[in-house]
GUKEKOL-127033 format. One record per residue (C-alpha): z, x, y; residue number from 1. Coordinates in steps of 0.02 Angstrom, whole numbers, always signed. Last residue first. Example, Ala and Ser with C-alpha at 12.3 -4.5 7.8 and 13.67 -1.06 7.14 Angstrom:
<balums>
{balum {+357, +684, -53}, 2} {balum {+390, +615, -225}, 1} 
</balums>
This chain:
<balums>
{balum {+1087, +1648, +1065}, 594} {balum {+939, +1744, +1136}, 593} {balum {+933, +1884, +1008}, 592} {balum {+744, +1875, +994}, 591} {balum {+739, +1830, +809}, 590} {balum {+890, +1714, +825}, 589} {balum {+811, +1616, +966}, 588} {balum {+649, +1612, +866}, 587} {balum {+738, +1532, +718}, 586} {balum {+823, +1404, +828}, 585} {balum {+654, +1362, +905}, 584} {balum {+576, +1334, +734}, 583} {balum {+720, +1218, +685}, 582} {balum {+691, +1118, +845}, 581} {balum {+507, +1096, +807}, 580} {balum {+372, +1165, +920}, 579} {balum {+275, +1096, +1068}, 578} {balum {+355, +1215, +1194}, 577} {balum {+420, +1077, +1307}, 576} {balum {+479, +979, +1155}, 575} {balum {+572, +1130, +1088}, 574} {balum {+658, +1148, +1257}, 573} {balum {+707, +965, +1251}, 572} {balum {+791, +983, +1082}, 571} {balum {+872, +1149, +1129}, 570} {balum {+956, +1078, +1285}, 569} {balum {+1003, +1230, +1389}, 568} {balum {+969, +1152, +1559}, 567} {balum {+797, +1092, +1499}, 566} {balum {+708, +1195, +1632}, 565} {balum {+816, +1347, +1593}, 564} {balum {+790, +1328, +1406}, 563} {balum {+601, +1321, +1432}, 562} {balum {+609, +1475, +1544}, 561} {balum {+711, +1570, +1415}, 560} {balum {+585, +1525, +1280}, 559} {balum {+443, +1583, +1393}, 558} {balum {+530, +1748, +1424}, 557} {balum {+556, +1779, +1239}, 556} {balum {+377, +1730, +1194}, 555} {balum {+278, +1820, +1325}, 554} {balum {+121, +1731, +1383}, 553} {balum {+79, +1702, +1199}, 552} {balum {+214, +1568, +1189}, 551} {balum {+123, +1451, +1307}, 550} {balum {+201, +1352, +1448}, 549} {balum {+88, +1246, +1560}, 548} {balum {+104, +1285, +1748}, 547} {balum {+188, +1150, +1856}, 546} {balum {+355, +1241, +1867}, 545} {balum {+275, +1404, +1926}, 544} {balum {+321, +1551, +1813}, 543} {balum {+416, +1706, +1875}, 542} {balum {+444, +1834, +1736}, 541} {balum {+600, +1924, +1798}, 540} {balum {+711, +1774, +1772}, 539} {balum {+807, +1670, +1899}, 538} {balum {+972, +1588, +1862}, 537} {balum {+1004, +1411, +1922}, 536} {balum {+993, +1333, +1749}, 535} {balum {+1118, +1463, +1680}, 534} {balum {+1077, +1475, +1497}, 533} {balum {+1210, +1450, +1363}, 532} {balum {+1117, +1368, +1221}, 531} {balum {+1139, +1185, +1180}, 530} {balum {+1138, +1084, +1019}, 529} {balum {+1278, +1165, +915}, 528} {balum {+1419, +1066, +991}, 527} {balum {+1361, +917, +1095}, 526} {balum {+1288, +925, +1270}, 525} {balum {+1271, +759, +1360}, 524} {balum {+1095, +694, +1342}, 523} {balum {+940, +708, +1451}, 522} {balum {+804, +586, +1399}, 521} {balum {+685, +651, +1266}, 520} {balum {+533, +757, +1306}, 519} {balum {+382, +693, +1214}, 518} {balum {+315, +805, +1075}, 517} {balum {+170, +903, +1143}, 516} {balum {-16, +877, +1117}, 515} {balum {-103, +1045, +1138}, 514} {balum {-259, +986, +1049}, 513} {balum {-234, +1121, +918}, 512} {balum {-53, +1065, +892}, 511} {balum {-106, +885, +869}, 510} {balum {-236, +941, +742}, 509} {balum {-107, +1042, +644}, 508} {balum {+10, +893, +638}, 507} {balum {-135, +781, +584}, 506} {balum {-172, +902, +442}, 505} {balum {+10, +887, +386}, 504} {balum {-13, +699, +393}, 503} {balum {-170, +709, +286}, 502} {balum {-81, +820, +160}, 501} {balum {+65, +705, +126}, 500} {balum {+231, +744, +215}, 499} {balum {+357, +872, +151}, 498} {balum {+293, +1013, +263}, 497} {balum {+321, +902, +415}, 496} {balum {+507, +898, +374}, 495} {balum {+609, +763, +288}, 494} {balum {+791, +802, +324}, 493} {balum {+940, +839, +210}, 492} {balum {+846, +977, +123}, 491} {balum {+732, +990, -29}, 490} {balum {+597, +864, +18}, 489} {balum {+445, +844, -97}, 488} {balum {+494, +685, -189}, 487} {balum {+559, +604, -31}, 486} {balum {+398, +652, +59}, 485} {balum {+295, +563, -75}, 484} {balum {+398, +403, -53}, 483} {balum {+384, +416, +137}, 482} {balum {+194, +430, +130}, 481} {balum {+179, +286, +4}, 480} {balum {+287, +174, +113}, 479} {balum {+181, +216, +266}, 478} {balum {+21, +176, +171}, 477} {balum {+92, +7, +116}, 476} {balum {+151, -28, +293}, 475} {balum {-26, -17, +366}, 474} {balum {-167, +63, +265}, 473} {balum {-256, +112, +427}, 472} {balum {-92, +195, +481}, 471} {balum {-148, +264, +652}, 470} {balum {-37, +421, +645}, 469} {balum {+48, +478, +806}, 468} {balum {+218, +399, +768}, 467} {balum {+222, +478, +595}, 466} {balum {+186, +649, +670}, 465} {balum {+328, +633, +797}, 464} {balum {+448, +578, +661}, 463} {balum {+404, +733, +560}, 462} {balum {+439, +842, +713}, 461} {balum {+603, +754, +749}, 460} {balum {+660, +778, +570}, 459} {balum {+672, +620, +465}, 458} {balum {+833, +558, +385}, 457} {balum {+947, +559, +232}, 456} {balum {+847, +675, +120}, 455} {balum {+881, +665, -68}, 454} {balum {+1044, +704, -159}, 453} {balum {+1097, +522, -168}, 452} {balum {+920, +465, -209}, 451} {balum {+788, +424, -80}, 450} {balum {+658, +288, -105}, 449} {balum {+740, +131, -36}, 448} {balum {+834, +210, +110}, 447} {balum {+678, +310, +155}, 446} {balum {+576, +149, +159}, 445} {balum {+694, +77, +290}, 444} {balum {+688, +244, +382}, 443} {balum {+498, +235, +386}, 442} {balum {+501, +53, +441}, 441} {balum {+617, +95, +586}, 440} {balum {+511, +248, +627}, 439} {balum {+349, +149, +634}, 438} {balum {+413, -4, +727}, 437} {balum {+380, +63, +904}, 436} {balum {+201, +93, +846}, 435} {balum {+164, -92, +853}, 434} {balum {-26, -106, +868}, 433} {balum {-65, +24, +733}, 432} {balum {+60, -64, +620}, 431} {balum {-54, -215, +611}, 430} {balum {-6, -374, +705}, 429} {balum {+84, -516, +612}, 428} {balum {-5, -675, +665}, 427} {balum {+58, -855, +663}, 426} {balum {-72, -988, +693}, 425} {balum {-78, -1178, +718}, 424} {balum {-182, -1296, +612}, 423} {balum {-325, -1419, +630}, 422} {balum {-412, -1344, +479}, 421} {balum {-570, -1279, +562}, 420} {balum {-485, -1232, +725}, 419} {balum {-347, -1143, +628}, 418} {balum {-476, -1049, +526}, 417} {balum {-563, -981, +682}, 416} {balum {-395, -941, +763}, 415} {balum {-336, -842, +610}, 414} {balum {-497, -741, +603}, 413} {balum {-483, -695, +788}, 412} {balum {-295, -659, +779}, 411} {balum {-303, -530, +642}, 410} {balum {-347, -507, +459}, 409} {balum {-292, -548, +282}, 408} {balum {-285, -738, +279}, 407} {balum {-146, -851, +214}, 406} {balum {-151, -1039, +234}, 405} {balum {+16, -1129, +235}, 404} {balum {+31, -1314, +194}, 403} {balum {+204, -1391, +205}, 402} {balum {+227, -1521, +68}, 401} {balum {+257, -1704, +113}, 400} {balum {+70, -1734, +103}, 399} {balum {-33, -1861, +201}, 398} {balum {-98, -1755, +345}, 397} {balum {-113, -1595, +244}, 396} {balum {-220, -1689, +117}, 395} {balum {-355, -1723, +247}, 394} {balum {-364, -1540, +298}, 393} {balum {-373, -1485, +117}, 392} {balum {-513, -1607, +82}, 391} {balum {-610, -1530, +225}, 390} {balum {-577, -1359, +152}, 389} {balum {-641, -1424, -14}, 388} {balum {-809, -1468, +63}, 387} {balum {-820, -1301, +155}, 386} {balum {-801, -1207, -9}, 385} {balum {-645, -1105, -47}, 384} {balum {-669, -917, -63}, 383} {balum {-626, -889, +120}, 382} {balum {-456, -968, +83}, 381} {balum {-408, -814, -20}, 380} {balum {-229, -880, -31}, 379} {balum {-168, -1059, -4}, 378} {balum {+22, -1066, +4}, 377} {balum {+89, -1240, -34}, 376} {balum {+270, -1267, +19}, 375} {balum {+406, -1386, -39}, 374} {balum {+427, -1573, -10}, 373} {balum {+341, -1610, -176}, 372} {balum {+252, -1450, -226}, 371} {balum {+194, -1522, -391}, 370} {balum {+117, -1673, -307}, 369} {balum {+19, -1561, -189}, 368} {balum {-43, -1461, -338}, 367} {balum {-100, -1621, -424}, 366} {balum {-185, -1678, -265}, 365} {balum {-284, -1516, -258}, 364} {balum {-334, -1533, -441}, 363} {balum {-394, -1711, -413}, 362} {balum {-488, -1662, -255}, 361} {balum {-593, -1536, -348}, 360} {balum {-565, -1383, -458}, 359} {balum {-728, -1306, -516}, 358} {balum {-650, -1161, -609}, 357} {balum {-721, -1032, -489}, 356} {balum {-663, -1130, -337}, 355} {balum {-483, -1147, -396}, 354} {balum {-482, -965, -452}, 353} {balum {-543, -902, -283}, 352} {balum {-422, -1021, -195}, 351} {balum {-270, -938, -273}, 350} {balum {-140, -1076, -241}, 349} {balum {+40, -1017, -230}, 348} {balum {+168, -1158, -252}, 347} {balum {+332, -1130, -161}, 346} {balum {+458, -1248, -236}, 345} {balum {+534, -1408, -167}, 344} {balum {+697, -1423, -70}, 343} {balum {+638, -1357, +98}, 342} {balum {+772, -1266, +195}, 341} {balum {+659, -1222, +344}, 340} {balum {+723, -1043, +338}, 339} {balum {+685, -1040, +152}, 338} {balum {+502, -1092, +166}, 337} {balum {+462, -1002, +329}, 336} {balum {+536, -840, +264}, 335} {balum {+444, -865, +99}, 334} {balum {+277, -886, +188}, 333} {balum {+306, -732, +296}, 332} {balum {+341, -631, +138}, 331} {balum {+184, -697, +55}, 330} {balum {+78, -648, +206}, 329} {balum {+154, -473, +205}, 328} {balum {+105, -449, +23}, 327} {balum {-71, -511, +59}, 326} {balum {-94, -368, +183}, 325} {balum {-140, -344, +368}, 324} {balum {-67, -513, +420}, 323} {balum {-128, -688, +464}, 322} {balum {-32, -848, +425}, 321} {balum {-123, -1010, +465}, 320} {balum {-6, -1160, +482}, 319} {balum {-23, -1341, +429}, 318} {balum {+100, -1463, +511}, 317} {balum {+278, -1490, +450}, 316} {balum {+386, -1403, +580}, 315} {balum {+562, -1336, +554}, 314} {balum {+507, -1160, +507}, 313} {balum {+377, -1150, +647}, 312} {balum {+497, -1106, +789}, 311} {balum {+604, -989, +685}, 310} {balum {+449, -900, +622}, 309} {balum {+378, -890, +799}, 308} {balum {+537, -808, +864}, 307} {balum {+531, -678, +725}, 306} {balum {+346, -645, +760}, 305} {balum {+385, -623, +946}, 304} {balum {+518, -494, +905}, 303} {balum {+392, -405, +793}, 302} {balum {+270, -391, +940}, 301} {balum {+403, -336, +1065}, 300} {balum {+440, -189, +951}, 299} {balum {+608, -161, +866}, 298} {balum {+561, -164, +682}, 297} {balum {+607, -228, +509}, 296} {balum {+584, -412, +466}, 295} {balum {+750, -466, +389}, 294} {balum {+798, -559, +549}, 293} {balum {+666, -691, +515}, 292} {balum {+756, -749, +357}, 291} {balum {+712, -719, +175}, 290} {balum {+854, -624, +90}, 289} {balum {+993, -732, +164}, 288} {balum {+903, -894, +124}, 287} {balum {+870, -823, -48}, 286} {balum {+1053, -798, -87}, 285} {balum {+1093, -975, -31}, 284} {balum {+948, -1043, -134}, 283} {balum {+996, -956, -296}, 282} {balum {+1076, -1105, -384}, 281} {balum {+927, -1215, -340}, 280} {balum {+799, -1118, -439}, 279} {balum {+643, -1058, -346}, 278} {balum {+692, -874, -354}, 277} {balum {+700, -888, -543}, 276} {balum {+517, -933, -561}, 275} {balum {+484, -1097, -646}, 274} {balum {+549, -1226, -767}, 273} {balum {+645, -1386, -729}, 272} {balum {+492, -1497, -736}, 271} {balum {+352, -1421, -839}, 270} {balum {+244, -1283, -768}, 269} {balum {+76, -1314, -688}, 268} {balum {-109, -1358, -697}, 267} {balum {-108, -1452, -861}, 266} {balum {+66, -1488, -929}, 265} {balum {+73, -1426, -1106}, 264} {balum {+159, -1516, -1248}, 263} {balum {+256, -1417, -1379}, 262} {balum {+232, -1268, -1494}, 261} {balum {+226, -1092, -1423}, 260} {balum {+86, -972, -1375}, 259} {balum {+150, -796, -1349}, 258} {balum {+136, -677, -1201}, 257} {balum {+211, -503, -1179}, 256} {balum {+201, -434, -1002}, 255} {balum {+230, -247, -982}, 254} {balum {+279, -201, -804}, 253} {balum {+224, -42, -719}, 252} {balum {+321, +49, -583}, 251} {balum {+164, +155, -557}, 250} {balum {+1, +104, -643}, 249} {balum {-116, +253, -666}, 248} {balum {-90, +264, -855}, 247} {balum {+79, +184, -880}, 246} {balum {+190, +257, -744}, 245} {balum {+378, +265, -733}, 244} {balum {+500, +235, -590}, 243} {balum {+545, +62, -654}, 242} {balum {+472, +13, -824}, 241} {balum {+493, -176, -823}, 240} {balum {+478, -273, -988}, 239} {balum {+424, -452, -951}, 238} {balum {+434, -592, -1081}, 237} {balum {+318, -741, -1065}, 236} {balum {+310, -903, -1165}, 235} {balum {+149, -1005, -1167}, 234} {balum {+103, -1190, -1185}, 233} {balum {-83, -1214, -1208}, 232} {balum {-220, -1326, -1139}, 231} {balum {-371, -1328, -1253}, 230} {balum {-500, -1187, -1270}, 229} {balum {-676, -1262, -1270}, 228} {balum {-703, -1222, -1087}, 227} {balum {-537, -1182, -1008}, 226} {balum {-397, -1307, -1032}, 225} {balum {-249, -1277, -917}, 224} {balum {-118, -1147, -958}, 223} {balum {+62, -1206, -967}, 222} {balum {+222, -1113, -927}, 221} {balum {+380, -1054, -1010}, 220} {balum {+475, -902, -944}, 219} {balum {+602, -849, -1077}, 218} {balum {+625, -663, -1064}, 217} {balum {+667, -535, -929}, 216} {balum {+701, -355, -983}, 215} {balum {+798, -268, -846}, 214} {balum {+758, -170, -688}, 213} {balum {+623, -253, -584}, 212} {balum {+571, -421, -655}, 211} {balum {+550, -516, -490}, 210} {balum {+362, -483, -484}, 209} {balum {+332, -541, -663}, 208} {balum {+425, -706, -639}, 207} {balum {+345, -731, -467}, 206} {balum {+169, -711, -540}, 205} {balum {+209, -822, -689}, 204} {balum {+267, -966, -579}, 203} {balum {+134, -1082, -650}, 202} {balum {+31, -1123, -495}, 201} {balum {-110, -1007, -540}, 200} {balum {-111, -926, -713}, 199} {balum {-238, -785, -713}, 198} {balum {-250, -782, -523}, 197} {balum {-65, -746, -505}, 196} {balum {-81, -599, -625}, 195} {balum {-207, -521, -507}, 194} {balum {-370, -469, -590}, 193} {balum {-424, -290, -627}, 192} {balum {-418, -316, -816}, 191} {balum {-422, -501, -861}, 190} {balum {-596, -533, -935}, 189} {balum {-615, -705, -1012}, 188} {balum {-536, -854, -1097}, 187} {balum {-357, -823, -1037}, 186} {balum {-282, -821, -1211}, 185} {balum {-435, -742, -1292}, 184} {balum {-448, -600, -1166}, 183} {balum {-260, -577, -1179}, 182} {balum {-272, -558, -1368}, 181} {balum {-398, -417, -1350}, 180} {balum {-271, -305, -1263}, 179} {balum {-246, -283, -1077}, 178} {balum {-240, -142, -949}, 177} {balum {-223, -126, -760}, 176} {balum {-178, -307, -720}, 175} {balum {-138, -318, -534}, 174} {balum {+34, -378, -479}, 173} {balum {+54, -251, -339}, 172} {balum {+180, -145, -437}, 171} {balum {+59, -132, -583}, 170} {balum {+37, -256, -727}, 169} {balum {+5, -204, -907}, 168} {balum {-39, -354, -1014}, 167} {balum {-9, -400, -1197}, 166} {balum {-67, -554, -1292}, 165} {balum {-19, -650, -1448}, 164} {balum {+152, -571, -1444}, 163} {balum {+262, -520, -1590}, 162} {balum {+425, -476, -1503}, 161} {balum {+433, -616, -1374}, 160} {balum {+614, -633, -1325}, 159} {balum {+703, -798, -1357}, 158} {balum {+824, -852, -1222}, 157} {balum {+1006, -830, -1271}, 156} {balum {+1066, -832, -1090}, 155} {balum {+1148, -663, -1067}, 154} {balum {+1109, -569, -1229}, 153} {balum {+922, -608, -1218}, 152} {balum {+865, -625, -1396}, 151} {balum {+757, -521, -1514}, 150} {balum {+783, -344, -1453}, 149} {balum {+792, -175, -1543}, 148} {balum {+646, -171, -1664}, 147} {balum {+531, -249, -1534}, 146} {balum {+577, -117, -1405}, 145} {balum {+508, +27, -1507}, 144} {balum {+359, -74, -1568}, 143} {balum {+315, -129, -1391}, 142} {balum {+330, +47, -1324}, 141} {balum {+213, +112, -1460}, 140} {balum {+88, -27, -1428}, 139} {balum {+96, +9, -1244}, 138} {balum {+58, +193, -1268}, 137} {balum {-91, +151, -1377}, 136} {balum {-152, +26, -1247}, 135} {balum {-134, +151, -1107}, 134} {balum {-226, +285, -1205}, 133} {balum {-370, +164, -1235}, 132} {balum {-378, +125, -1050}, 131} {balum {-376, +309, -1003}, 130} {balum {-519, +343, -1124}, 129} {balum {-618, +199, -1050}, 128} {balum {-589, +263, -874}, 127} {balum {-638, +440, -923}, 126} {balum {-800, +377, -1002}, 125} {balum {-843, +274, -848}, 124} {balum {-810, +424, -734}, 123} {balum {-924, +535, -840}, 122} {balum {-1063, +405, -829}, 121} {balum {-1038, +402, -641}, 120} {balum {-1051, +593, -638}, 119} {balum {-1212, +592, -741}, 118} {balum {-1296, +462, -629}, 117} {balum {-1242, +558, -474}, 116} {balum {-1310, +721, -545}, 115} {balum {-1478, +643, -593}, 114} {balum {-1501, +557, -424}, 113} {balum {-1452, +713, -327}, 112} {balum {-1566, +830, -425}, 111} {balum {-1727, +783, -335}, 110} {balum {-1641, +818, -168}, 109} {balum {-1603, +1002, -201}, 108} {balum {-1604, +1033, -13}, 107} {balum {-1418, +1062, -2}, 106} {balum {-1356, +1163, -149}, 105} {balum {-1261, +1065, -281}, 104} {balum {-1101, +1102, -378}, 103} {balum {-1032, +987, -515}, 102} {balum {-864, +933, -585}, 101} {balum {-758, +1014, -450}, 100} {balum {-585, +1076, -496}, 99} {balum {-544, +1208, -365}, 98} {balum {-588, +1341, -496}, 97} {balum {-758, +1258, -512}, 96} {balum {-789, +1278, -328}, 95} {balum {-720, +1453, -312}, 94} {balum {-825, +1510, -461}, 93} {balum {-982, +1441, -380}, 92} {balum {-940, +1543, -226}, 91} {balum {-910, +1697, -334}, 90} {balum {-1083, +1675, -410}, 89} {balum {-1169, +1740, -255}, 88} {balum {-1238, +1688, -86}, 87} {balum {-1240, +1501, -118}, 86} {balum {-1318, +1408, +28}, 85} {balum {-1295, +1247, +123}, 84} {balum {-1161, +1195, -1}, 83} {balum {-1118, +1028, -81}, 82} {balum {-971, +1000, -200}, 81} {balum {-974, +855, -324}, 80} {balum {-804, +782, -369}, 79} {balum {-776, +665, -518}, 78} {balum {-636, +535, -505}, 77} {balum {-495, +570, -630}, 76} {balum {-378, +638, -496}, 75} {balum {-389, +473, -403}, 74} {balum {-225, +383, -444}, 73} {balum {-108, +522, -397}, 72} {balum {-191, +658, -291}, 71} {balum {-197, +828, -380}, 70} {balum {-387, +833, -407}, 69} {balum {-416, +764, -233}, 68} {balum {-307, +900, -159}, 67} {balum {-403, +1039, -246}, 66} {balum {-570, +963, -194}, 65} {balum {-514, +951, -12}, 64} {balum {-459, +1133, -21}, 63} {balum {-630, +1187, -85}, 62} {balum {-718, +1081, +46}, 61} {balum {-629, +1162, +192}, 60} {balum {-469, +1102, +276}, 59} {balum {-464, +1110, +464}, 58} {balum {-608, +1168, +576}, 57} {balum {-784, +1158, +503}, 56} {balum {-818, +1066, +341}, 55} {balum {-912, +1202, +247}, 54} {balum {-899, +1152, +63}, 53} {balum {-972, +977, +88}, 52} {balum {-891, +848, -25}, 51} {balum {-969, +710, -131}, 50} {balum {-830, +605, -212}, 49} {balum {-872, +482, -352}, 48} {balum {-810, +316, -423}, 47} {balum {-703, +263, -275}, 46} {balum {-575, +121, -270}, 45} {balum {-430, +217, -194}, 44} {balum {-347, +207, -23}, 43} {balum {-299, +390, -48}, 42} {balum {-484, +436, -43}, 41} {balum {-503, +370, +134}, 40} {balum {-358, +476, +196}, 39} {balum {-424, +627, +102}, 38} {balum {-592, +603, +188}, 37} {balum {-511, +589, +358}, 36} {balum {-422, +755, +331}, 35} {balum {-578, +839, +264}, 34} {balum {-680, +787, +414}, 33} {balum {-833, +677, +450}, 32} {balum {-795, +536, +325}, 31} {balum {-927, +423, +245}, 30} {balum {-917, +270, +131}, 29} {balum {-1067, +230, +21}, 28} {balum {-1098, +81, -93}, 27} {balum {-1230, +130, -220}, 26} {balum {-1400, +50, -251}, 25} {balum {-1509, +205, -263}, 24} {balum {-1570, +171, -86}, 23} {balum {-1387, +176, -34}, 22} {balum {-1373, +351, -107}, 21} {balum {-1524, +414, -11}, 20} {balum {-1472, +333, +154}, 19} {balum {-1294, +399, +144}, 18} {balum {-1352, +572, +98}, 17} {balum {-1479, +577, +240}, 16} {balum {-1353, +508, +366}, 15} {balum {-1220, +636, +318}, 14} {balum {-1346, +778, +321}, 13} {balum {-1393, +733, +500}, 12} {balum {-1214, +707, +556}, 11} {balum {-1148, +875, +491}, 10} {balum {-964, +849, +448}, 9} {balum {-986, +786, +269}, 8} {balum {-860, +696, +157}, 7} {balum {-964, +568, +59}, 6} {balum {-860, +437, -34}, 5} {balum {-957, +344, -169}, 4} {balum {-937, +168, -241}, 3} {balum {-1043, +155, -397}, 2} {balum {-1183, +44, -463}, 1} 
</balums>
């Protein structure tokens, strides 16, 4: 069954559609406006979009369809447009011109099931075609590189040029495409799984993640026996493709895997092998990279997290780490590990894999032994049975390794787990609860994504919009928004027009609600920022100080009044009027007020 997003503003129709589709066995997510629908769609994971044409104020269904069909990662998802009535063929033409795959009139209930079934079949065919294209592209890339490289010029490590298996891994570590050899090597389906779950506790995940710019060969690890397939020793070479996309995977990495001769160590890598960031010679560098001060932000919440990291880093008891994303949990774990100066490695333990493969106390003890006096990070702890959680609690009391338990969520979930495991908690609040960090994180992302000729900062109006967004996708959504804005920007500042569509819609909504940018504290005048207006002068159009200012009351006079109230400060005057500073400069020029 499929996962369907219904974008419908009429509550009755929304409930009927949701009920009908759920009865057919589909998972249904609803959104009452076009802007909210686009926000949901950007999160991904949908098989079909059902969009009402008449969505009320804001973007209509045709515009939503156009944006969906141009949105990276989801443009291949079918769109069905719904209309209360179709007056003539021109309306159908508008829908298909916008990119919709089907057009339904409300009330044609018997057709919904057939259309949904056809659209899901179309989605499956498109996905399979995309996968085949990815594999063909990968084979070509592999052949091109295979003719050029056989050994790593820096350390002489052998590069895999005739692999037994080939994976495509996206920036988040998820396998987006794989050949038949990978299914044999890992004894099952691998597409859609995290690379860390394919080979837990082997260092492969870190090796792939840290391969960013240059070909990285020579990682040896062992795969445990699975069914009738014996334990195997495998060599991995990673070919990063920074800035490029393979299929829908941005910043993809190609992982070439080959079985090699020699003994395998079940459940882990051999002594002396592992991810580069675990090697002793890089510890000083890593202590600098992973310390509490590297967490970006100025809010009281992030300051408390930094203090908690310093406090917990020197302790040995189990600790529950809660954060909005798995990536943030891993970063907190590394900060704790390197700040505490532990000598052993970090050993990630995907609990879902451990549970699925029937791992018991023996496997847990083997992982503890591997970690030594390092750190064990248990991920997906909800997937671990109650019996094994009890074993985990007992092991934490006798192990030299620090046990960290990661959970995606907030304080309530962390506290419940901590009570069960006899642990303390450390919680990173979501971005929606620490808005003071939004602009710091946005500028940090801007420094990473912008080129030399790209924007250097955010305009005040764009900053204001970012601060007013709820960020349901947390830092990952903010990073994606800044990255897209960097691609769109043409000037030295990112403007509202450069932001993603849902943030531009938010700007329009804030303007409709009459929400004004906050007035900034008075500053000393600097050249080019103030206009010569006598604050004590009176103007012919007398306006009480407590009366709201609106441009339609007489634009030139209102602008003069705003400048008088702000003592000539253009930035503050723009805030009083609810417009951007650049807009106010333009209007000053138009009315000859400079």
